[in-house]
N, C-alpha and C positions, 0 to 999 in steps of 0.2 A: 256321457252324462246325461240323466234325466233332469229336468229343471225340481225344484224342490223351493219349500216355503218354510220357515219356521212358524210354528203356532208357537208365542210365547206363553211363559206362565200363566199371564194375566190374560186370560182369552176373551175374547171379541162374540158377545153371544148373542144371535138374532132370536129373539120371542115372538111368536104369531100364534092365535089362537080362534078359532072359528067360532062366531055366538055359540053355537050348543058345547063347545069346549072351554070356554073362558073360565068356568066356575073351576073346573079339573086341570088349567092351567094354574090357576089361583091357588089351589091347593097343593097341586106340587111343589109351586114357587116357595109357598110358606115354610112347606116340608124343608126345604134346599135353602133355605135364603142364608145359613151363614157361607154357603158356597156360593152363593150367586153373589153377595155384598162383593166377594174379592174379585171380582172381574168386570169387564164394561158389558152393559148390555144396552140392546136394541130391542125398539119393538113397535111393530104397527099402531097405529093410532087407539084405537078402543082398548085394546090388551096392555098396553103400557100406562095408560089414565089408568085401568083397574090396577095394577102390579102396583103404580107410585102410590096413591091414595090407600090401598087395602094393607102395603106391605113397607112404605117408604123407602122404596125401591130407588135410588137413582140410574134413570133411564135417558136415552138418549131416543125421543119420541120421532118417529114416521109419520108419515100419512095413513090413516085407515086404508086397509086393503083395496074394496073395492075404490078408494080415491090415486091410486098406487102405489101403496105402502109396500103391497108384495113386490113390486117391480123395484121400487128404492132398493128393498133387501137384497135383492136379485143383482141390481147394479153394483153396490158394496159388495157381496161376493165376489162380482169378476174384477173389482179393482183389488182384491185381496183384503180389504175394511174388516172382514166378518169371518170368521174360523169354523165356528158352526152353527146349524139352524136347527132348534127346537119349534116345531110347528105343529102342533093340535087340531089336526083337520077334521071335519067331519065327510067322513064317505056317504053319509046317506041322505045328507040336504044337499038338493040343487041349488049351486052357485052362481050369481049371475057373470063374476070376474072369475068361473074357471080357466078359461085361458093363462089368465095370469097364476093364477096358481100353478097350473102345470109347466107353465114358463119359470116361476122361482125354482121348483123342483128340479126341472131340467138344469138349469144353472147350477143348483147346488153339485150336481154329479158331474158337469161338465168341468167344473172345477176341483173335485174331490174334496166336498168338506163333508163331515158327521152331519147327522140328520137323524132328527129323531122324529117322530110322526104319532106317538102315543106316548104315555105316561111309563110305560115301561121301556121302551128304548131310551127317554129321557132319562128314567135312574140309572141304564147302564152306561148312558155315558160320562152324566154328573157323578157317578160314583168310581169310576176308570182312576187308576191310577195313573195314565198320563193327565187329568186334570191337572196333578199336580206338579206340573215341570213343562217345561220344553217340549215341545213335538216337530220331528221334521217330515211333511207332509210331501210326499211326492205330486209334484204337478205334471197333467196330459204335457204330452209336446205336441204342439199343435202346427206348427211350422210349416210342415207337408200341406196342410189343410189352409193355413194363410196364403202360402205360395200358390197354391193351386187358385185362389180368389184374385188375387193380382193378377192372372192372367188374362 
């Protein structure tokens, strides 16, 4: 039987937005405020402060992305403490912390969590009927990989 994890009714959502996408994230969060208030929210520094100040959301604040916030989100995903990631990233801006961004996206895919990388995909995820209840997420079985590393 494949490993699985239960994503509970009250989801643990990470919110991340690059500088050129913060206004878009703010507008999206304002539109979805009622839904977001029903869940546990995590956010990287500047994004979290903006959402907390503008929308009075209760957010567990992490470091700013370039200061390690992306890595903190990734670590929480690997530990099973974040259920999905909403990451409004700017594909046209060069980023000095681009390796961190790639690592975050990689770990989200490795652990099979939903990822929204723009407003449309975030709308589809947040409006899904799955948001209203528990969800059994299949976890990849990495035992063969771990066993290979032990040798």
